[in-house]
GUKE-829642 format. One record per residue (C-alpha): residue number from 0; residue in three letters; x, y, z. Coordinates in steps of 0.2 Angstrom, whole numbers, padded with zeros to 4 digits, always signed. Layout:
% GUKE-829642
[NUM,Ala,[X,Y,Z]]
...
% end
This chain:
% GUKE-829642
[0,Met,[-0043,+0110,-0592]]
[1,Asn,[-0059,+0119,-0592]]
[2,Val,[-0065,+0113,-0573]]
[3,Leu,[-0083,+0116,-0566]]
[4,Ile,[-0080,+0113,-0546]]
[5,Thr,[-0098,+0111,-0538]]
[6,Gly,[-0097,+0115,-0519]]
[7,Met,[-0083,+0128,-0521]]
[8,Ala,[-0088,+0138,-0506]]
[9,Gly,[-0085,+0121,-0496]]
[10,Phe,[-0069,+0117,-0487]]
[11,Ile,[-0061,+0106,-0500]]
[12,Gly,[-0069,+0115,-0515]]
[13,Phe,[-0063,+0132,-0511]]
[14,His,[-0044,+0124,-0508]]
[15,Leu,[-0044,+0114,-0524]]
[16,Ala,[-0051,+0130,-0535]]
[17,Lys,[-0038,+0139,-0527]]
[18,Arg,[-0025,+0126,-0533]]
[19,Met,[-0032,+0122,-0549]]
[20,Ala,[-0033,+0141,-0551]]
[21,Ala,[-0016,+0145,-0549]]
[22,Leu,[-0010,+0130,-0560]]
[23,Gly,[-0018,+0139,-0574]]
[24,His,[-0033,+0130,-0577]]
[25,Asp,[-0050,+0137,-0582]]
[26,Val,[-0061,+0136,-0565]]
[27,Thr,[-0080,+0138,-0563]]
[28,Gly,[-0087,+0134,-0547]]
[29,Leu,[-0105,+0135,-0541]]
[30,Asp,[-0111,+0134,-0522]]
[31,Asn,[-0128,+0136,-0514]]
[32,Ile,[-0121,+0144,-0498]]
[33,Asn,[-0131,+0135,-0486]]
[34,Asp,[-0135,+0137,-0468]]
[35,Tyr,[-0129,+0121,-0463]]
[36,Tyr,[-0115,+0130,-0455]]
[37,Asp,[-0111,+0149,-0453]]
[38,Val,[-0109,+0156,-0468]]
[39,Arg,[-0099,+0169,-0465]]
[40,Leu,[-0085,+0156,-0466]]
[41,Lys,[-0091,+0151,-0483]]
[42,Tyr,[-0091,+0169,-0489]]
[43,Gly,[-0073,+0172,-0480]]
[44,Arg,[-0067,+0158,-0491]]
[45,Leu,[-0075,+0165,-0507]]
[46,Glu,[-0067,+0182,-0504]]
[47,Gln,[-0050,+0173,-0504]]
[48,Ile,[-0051,+0167,-0522]]
[49,Gly,[-0058,+0186,-0527]]
[50,Ile,[-0076,+0182,-0526]]
[51,Gln,[-0083,+0198,-0516]]
[52,Tyr,[-0098,+0195,-0504]]
[53,Glu,[-0103,+0214,-0509]]
[54,Val,[-0105,+0210,-0526]]
[55,Leu,[-0110,+0193,-0525]]
[56,Lys,[-0125,+0198,-0513]]
[57,Val,[-0131,+0209,-0527]]
[58,Arg,[-0128,+0197,-0542]]
[59,His,[-0142,+0188,-0549]]
[60,Ala,[-0143,+0169,-0545]]
[61,Asn,[-0136,+0158,-0560]]
[62,Arg,[-0127,+0172,-0566]]
[63,Leu,[-0108,+0170,-0567]]
[64,Leu,[-0096,+0182,-0556]]
[65,Arg,[-0076,+0184,-0561]]
[66,Ser,[-0065,+0184,-0549]]
[67,Ser,[-0055,+0199,-0543]]
[68,Ala,[-0038,+0187,-0538]]
[69,Tyr,[-0040,+0177,-0553]]
[70,Ser,[-0043,+0180,-0571]]
[71,Asn,[-0046,+0161,-0576]]
[72,Leu,[-0059,+0158,-0560]]
[73,Arg,[-0077,+0162,-0560]]
[74,Phe,[-0093,+0159,-0548]]
[75,Val,[-0110,+0155,-0549]]
[76,Lys,[-0123,+0153,-0535]]
[77,Met,[-0133,+0139,-0541]]
[78,Asp,[-0141,+0123,-0531]]
[79,Leu,[-0139,+0106,-0539]]
[80,Glu,[-0156,+0105,-0537]]
[81,Asp,[-0158,+0115,-0550]]
[82,Ala,[-0157,+0102,-0565]]
[83,Ile,[-0161,+0116,-0578]]
[84,Gly,[-0148,+0128,-0572]]
[85,Ile,[-0135,+0113,-0571]]
[86,Lys,[-0138,+0107,-0589]]
[87,Asn,[-0137,+0124,-0596]]
[88,Leu,[-0121,+0128,-0587]]
[89,Cys,[-0113,+0115,-0594]]
[90,Ala,[-0121,+0116,-0610]]
[91,Cys,[-0113,+0134,-0613]]
[92,Glu,[-0097,+0131,-0606]]
[93,Lys,[-0092,+0114,-0612]]
[94,Phe,[-0082,+0109,-0595]]
[95,Asp,[-0067,+0097,-0600]]
[96,Thr,[-0069,+0089,-0580]]
[97,Val,[-0083,+0091,-0568]]
[98,Val,[-0077,+0088,-0550]]
[99,Asn,[-0093,+0086,-0538]]
[100,Leu,[-0089,+0091,-0520]]
[101,Ala,[-0106,+0099,-0517]]
[102,Ala,[-0115,+0088,-0503]]
[103,Gln,[-0124,+0088,-0489]]
[104,Ala,[-0110,+0082,-0476]]
[105,Gly,[-0110,+0075,-0458]]
[106,Val,[-0114,+0059,-0450]]
[107,Arg,[-0123,+0066,-0434]]
[108,Tyr,[-0135,+0079,-0444]]
[109,Ser,[-0140,+0064,-0455]]
[110,Leu,[-0149,+0057,-0439]]
[111,Thr,[-0161,+0072,-0438]]
[112,Asn,[-0160,+0080,-0454]]
[113,Pro,[-0162,+0063,-0467]]
[114,Gly,[-0173,+0072,-0480]]
[115,Thr,[-0159,+0085,-0483]]
[116,Tyr,[-0146,+0070,-0488]]
[117,Ile,[-0158,+0064,-0500]]
[118,Thr,[-0163,+0080,-0511]]
[119,Ser,[-0144,+0086,-0509]]
[120,Asn,[-0135,+0070,-0512]]
[121,Ile,[-0145,+0059,-0522]]
[122,Thr,[-0156,+0070,-0531]]
[123,Gly,[-0143,+0083,-0534]]
[124,Phe,[-0129,+0071,-0539]]
[125,Leu,[-0143,+0063,-0552]]
[126,Asn,[-0143,+0081,-0561]]
[127,Val,[-0125,+0080,-0560]]
[128,Leu,[-0125,+0063,-0571]]
[129,Glu,[-0140,+0070,-0581]]
[130,Ala,[-0131,+0086,-0587]]
[131,Val,[-0114,+0077,-0592]]
[132,Arg,[-0125,+0064,-0599]]
[133,Ala,[-0133,+0078,-0611]]
[134,His,[-0116,+0086,-0612]]
[135,Pro,[-0101,+0075,-0612]]
[136,Val,[-0086,+0079,-0602]]
[137,Lys,[-0069,+0069,-0602]]
[138,His,[-0070,+0065,-0585]]
[139,Leu,[-0081,+0067,-0568]]
[140,Val,[-0075,+0067,-0553]]
[141,Tyr,[-0082,+0065,-0535]]
[142,Ala,[-0082,+0064,-0518]]
[143,Ser,[-0088,+0049,-0509]]
[144,Ser,[-0082,+0046,-0491]]
[145,Ser,[-0073,+0033,-0480]]
[146,Ser,[-0090,+0033,-0472]]
[147,Val,[-0095,+0019,-0486]]
[148,Tyr,[-0085,+0006,-0478]]
[149,Gly,[-0098,+0007,-0463]]
[150,Leu,[-0098,-0009,-0451]]
[151,Asn,[-0084,-0017,-0462]]
[152,Thr,[-0072,-0023,-0447]]
[153,Ile,[-0056,-0027,-0461]]
[154,Gln,[-0041,-0014,-0458]]
[155,Pro,[-0036,-0006,-0466]]
[156,Phe,[-0051,-0001,-0479]]
[157,Ser,[-0047,-0007,-0498]]
[158,Glu,[-0057,-0002,-0514]]
[159,Ser,[-0060,-0020,-0516]]
[160,Gly,[-0066,-0022,-0498]]
[161,Ala,[-0085,-0023,-0492]]
[162,Ala,[-0096,-0007,-0493]]
[163,Asp,[-0112,-0013,-0491]]
[164,His,[-0115,-0011,-0472]]
[165,Pro,[-0118,+0008,-0471]]
[166,Ala,[-0119,+0015,-0451]]
[167,Ser,[-0128,+0031,-0457]]
[168,Leu,[-0140,+0037,-0470]]
[169,Tyr,[-0124,+0049,-0475]]
[170,Ala,[-0114,+0034,-0479]]
[171,Ala,[-0128,+0026,-0489]]
[172,Thr,[-0131,+0042,-0500]]
[173,Lys,[-0110,+0042,-0504]]
[174,Arg,[-0111,+0024,-0508]]
[175,Ala,[-0128,+0026,-0517]]
[176,Asn,[-0117,+0039,-0527]]
[177,Glu,[-0104,+0027,-0531]]
[178,Leu,[-0118,+0015,-0539]]
[179,Met,[-0126,+0030,-0548]]
[180,Ala,[-0109,+0034,-0556]]
[181,His,[-0105,+0017,-0561]]
[182,Ser,[-0123,+0015,-0572]]
[183,Tyr,[-0119,+0031,-0580]]
[184,Ser,[-0102,+0025,-0584]]
[185,His,[-0108,+0009,-0589]]
[186,Leu,[-0123,+0015,-0599]]
[187,Tyr,[-0117,+0030,-0607]]
[188,Gly,[-0099,+0027,-0608]]
[189,Ile,[-0096,+0043,-0594]]
[190,Pro,[-0078,+0040,-0587]]
[191,Ser,[-0080,+0043,-0568]]
[192,Thr,[-0071,+0042,-0553]]
[193,Gly,[-0075,+0042,-0535]]
[194,Leu,[-0064,+0047,-0519]]
[195,Arg,[-0067,+0042,-0503]]
[196,Phe,[-0061,+0054,-0492]]
[197,Phe,[-0053,+0049,-0474]]
[198,Thr,[-0056,+0063,-0460]]
[199,Val,[-0051,+0079,-0469]]
[200,Tyr,[-0046,+0094,-0456]]
[201,Gly,[-0035,+0109,-0459]]
[202,Pro,[-0037,+0128,-0462]]
[203,Trp,[-0054,+0135,-0466]]
[204,Gly,[-0061,+0118,-0461]]
[205,Arg,[-0078,+0114,-0458]]
[206,Pro,[-0085,+0120,-0439]]
[207,Asp,[-0094,+0104,-0435]]
[208,Met,[-0078,+0093,-0437]]
[209,Ala,[-0068,+0089,-0422]]
[210,Leu,[-0055,+0097,-0424]]
[211,Phe,[-0062,+0114,-0428]]
[212,Leu,[-0075,+0110,-0411]]
[213,Phe,[-0063,+0105,-0401]]
[214,Thr,[-0050,+0120,-0404]]
[215,Arg,[-0065,+0132,-0401]]
[216,Ala,[-0072,+0125,-0384]]
[217,Ile,[-0053,+0123,-0377]]
[218,Leu,[-0049,+0142,-0382]]
[219,Glu,[-0066,+0147,-0374]]
[220,Gly,[-0064,+0137,-0359]]
[221,Arg,[-0078,+0124,-0362]]
[222,Pro,[-0077,+0102,-0360]]
[223,Ile,[-0075,+0094,-0377]]
[224,Asp,[-0085,+0080,-0381]]
[225,Val,[-0076,+0065,-0382]]
[226,Phe,[-0085,+0050,-0387]]
[227,Asn,[-0084,+0031,-0385]]
[228,Asn,[-0073,+0038,-0370]]
[229,Gly,[-0059,+0040,-0381]]
[230,Glu,[-0058,+0024,-0390]]
[231,Met,[-0058,+0028,-0407]]
[232,Arg,[-0045,+0029,-0420]]
[233,Arg,[-0046,+0040,-0436]]
[234,Asp,[-0036,+0042,-0451]]
[235,Phe,[-0035,+0062,-0453]]
[236,Thr,[-0029,+0068,-0469]]
[237,Tyr,[-0023,+0085,-0471]]
[238,Val,[-0034,+0096,-0484]]
[239,Asp,[-0019,+0099,-0495]]
[240,Asp,[-0015,+0081,-0497]]
[241,Ile,[-0033,+0078,-0502]]
[242,Val,[-0034,+0092,-0515]]
[243,Glu,[-0016,+0085,-0524]]
[244,Gly,[-0026,+0069,-0525]]
[245,Ile,[-0039,+0075,-0534]]
[246,Ile,[-0029,+0085,-0546]]
[247,Arg,[-0018,+0068,-0550]]
[248,Val,[-0034,+0058,-0551]]
[249,Ala,[-0043,+0071,-0562]]
[250,Asp,[-0030,+0069,-0575]]
[251,Leu,[-0032,+0049,-0574]]
[252,Val,[-0048,+0046,-0585]]
[253,Pro,[-0051,+0027,-0583]]
[254,His,[-0055,+0017,-0596]]
[255,Gly,[-0065,+0001,-0596]]
[256,Asn,[-0057,-0017,-0594]]
[257,Ser,[-0061,-0027,-0609]]
[258,Gly,[-0054,-0041,-0604]]
[259,Trp,[-0063,-0040,-0586]]
[260,Asp,[-0067,-0058,-0580]]
[261,Gly,[-0078,-0055,-0566]]
[262,Met,[-0065,-0058,-0553]]
[263,Gln,[-0052,-0044,-0555]]
[264,Ser,[-0056,-0028,-0541]]
[265,Gly,[-0055,-0011,-0544]]
[266,Thr,[-0059,-0011,-0562]]
[267,Gly,[-0073,-0018,-0574]]
[268,Pro,[-0079,-0017,-0590]]
[269,Ala,[-0088,+0001,-0586]]
[270,Pro,[-0076,+0018,-0588]]
[271,Ala,[-0076,+0018,-0569]]
[272,Arg,[-0064,+0020,-0554]]
[273,Val,[-0066,+0021,-0537]]
[274,Tyr,[-0051,+0028,-0524]]
[275,Asn,[-0046,+0030,-0505]]
[276,Ile,[-0039,+0046,-0502]]
[277,Gly,[-0030,+0043,-0483]]
[278,Asn,[-0016,+0046,-0474]]
[279,Gly,[-0014,+0028,-0470]]
[280,Lys,[-0010,+0031,-0453]]
[281,Pro,[-0022,+0031,-0440]]
[282,Val,[-0021,+0041,-0424]]
[283,Gln,[-0030,+0037,-0406]]
[284,Leu,[-0043,+0051,-0403]]
[285,Met,[-0034,+0055,-0386]]
[286,Asp,[-0016,+0057,-0394]]
[287,Phe,[-0025,+0069,-0407]]
[288,Ile,[-0032,+0078,-0393]]
[289,Ala,[-0015,+0079,-0385]]
[290,Ala,[-0007,+0086,-0399]]
[291,Leu,[-0019,+0099,-0401]]
[292,Glu,[-0018,+0103,-0382]]
[293,Met,[+0001,+0103,-0384]]
[294,Glu,[-0001,+0117,-0398]]
[295,Leu,[-0015,+0128,-0388]]
[296,Gly,[-0005,+0128,-0375]]
[297,Val,[-0020,+0124,-0364]]
[298,Lys,[-0028,+0106,-0356]]
[299,Ala,[-0044,+0101,-0363]]
[300,Gln,[-0059,+0097,-0350]]
[301,Lys,[-0066,+0082,-0356]]
[302,Asn,[-0083,+0076,-0355]]
[303,Met,[-0081,+0055,-0358]]
[304,Met,[-0096,+0050,-0368]]
[305,Pro,[-0103,+0036,-0376]]
[306,Phe,[-0102,+0026,-0392]]
[307,Gln,[-0114,+0038,-0404]]
[308,Ala,[-0127,+0031,-0418]]
[309,Gly,[-0119,+0031,-0434]]
[310,Asp,[-0100,+0032,-0429]]
[311,Val,[-0089,+0018,-0432]]
[312,Pro,[-0072,+0014,-0420]]
[313,Val,[-0060,+0016,-0432]]
[314,Thr,[-0053,+0022,-0451]]
[315,Trp,[-0039,+0016,-0460]]
[316,Ala,[-0035,+0019,-0478]]
[317,Asp,[-0027,+0008,-0490]]
[318,Cys,[-0020,+0019,-0503]]
[319,Ser,[-0009,+0007,-0512]]
[320,Ala,[-0022,+0010,-0528]]
[321,Leu,[-0020,+0028,-0528]]
[322,Glu,[-0001,+0027,-0524]]
[323,His,[+0001,+0013,-0538]]
[324,Asp,[-0007,+0023,-0552]]
[325,Thr,[-0004,+0041,-0549]]
[326,Gly,[+0013,+0039,-0540]]
[327,Tyr,[+0006,+0048,-0524]]
[328,Cys,[+0001,+0046,-0508]]
[329,Pro,[-0005,+0057,-0493]]
[330,Asn,[+0010,+0061,-0482]]
[331,Thr,[+0006,+0076,-0468]]
[332,Pro,[+0011,+0073,-0452]]
[333,Val,[-0006,+0076,-0439]]
[334,Gln,[+0006,+0088,-0428]]
[335,Glu,[+0009,+0099,-0444]]
[336,Gly,[-0008,+0099,-0448]]
[337,Ile,[-0014,+0103,-0431]]
[338,Lys,[-0001,+0116,-0430]]
[339,Arg,[-0007,+0125,-0447]]
[340,Phe,[-0025,+0124,-0441]]
[341,Val,[-0022,+0132,-0426]]
[342,Ser,[-0012,+0145,-0435]]
[343,Trp,[-0027,+0149,-0446]]
[344,Tyr,[-0039,+0148,-0433]]
[345,Arg,[-0031,+0161,-0421]]
[346,Glu,[-0028,+0173,-0436]]
[347,Tyr,[-0045,+0172,-0444]]
[348,Tyr,[-0054,+0173,-0426]]
[349,Arg,[-0044,+0189,-0422]]
[350,Asn,[-0049,+0197,-0438]]
[351,Val,[-0068,+0192,-0439]]
% end
């Protein structure tokens, strides 16, 4: 497979690129390496897959840099807002598959920086769609989010359930991506699959996510903020499980259902699908914190906080469609995932 991964310096993109390169696929990654969080972590990820900072910093933008670790992996510093650059890259490289993971992430950040989500998640994704329309690919896979379920209270969340009451602008942009992709699948026959990720965590994770924030604060002797007084449940999904799901789905090119009668869920006349990727086992936030305390060997000081705007009290994935179509369902226990994260965190910050 000749694959383009957008957001390759990001948490999931880095892990996916490393795995796909190891499997022998030709991998091209792009990222704008913005400063939403510490760019040293992003450059650290890239160095793990052979994209050296010292070389990258003198390389002109939009020029491909070959990995020193994988002969079949290259990287280009590029922004999804660069419509011409994205289109030219697709024209030159003739990708089989595009996996769009680049986006402005974070529910809480969207409350104070809404414009960033429109330029990155809407305009940026439109540029990807236009690029694959001009230079067709076999499959467009893109990151959506469990956030699209918003105020839906029917648990577990199913792809056939309501996703029309977003609780944040971030969620609204991710739902918009699904609708945009569907329209391009319908109009231009572009096979597309959206993946609704559920609270991804693991080594090299984002510093704005709960596990990273909690670990840092506890080890530094600072209190942690526990929202909704701890009355929250999350479907924590280990990053390797997410990557495995993406790889399985990438090989599963959707086809339109010509016999669709308007009543069947999950399919339609367009070659477009959406899947949940989650562990399917929601964990109480206080239990999650307790597991982290046990792994760190330190008791957390807790600031019990009220419910925060944009949040939802529970996320819970129904992954039966993913399991039915790919034979795979995430299964890494939270305790094991936390253990691996803490091991990475201690090692990384000892050497940074």
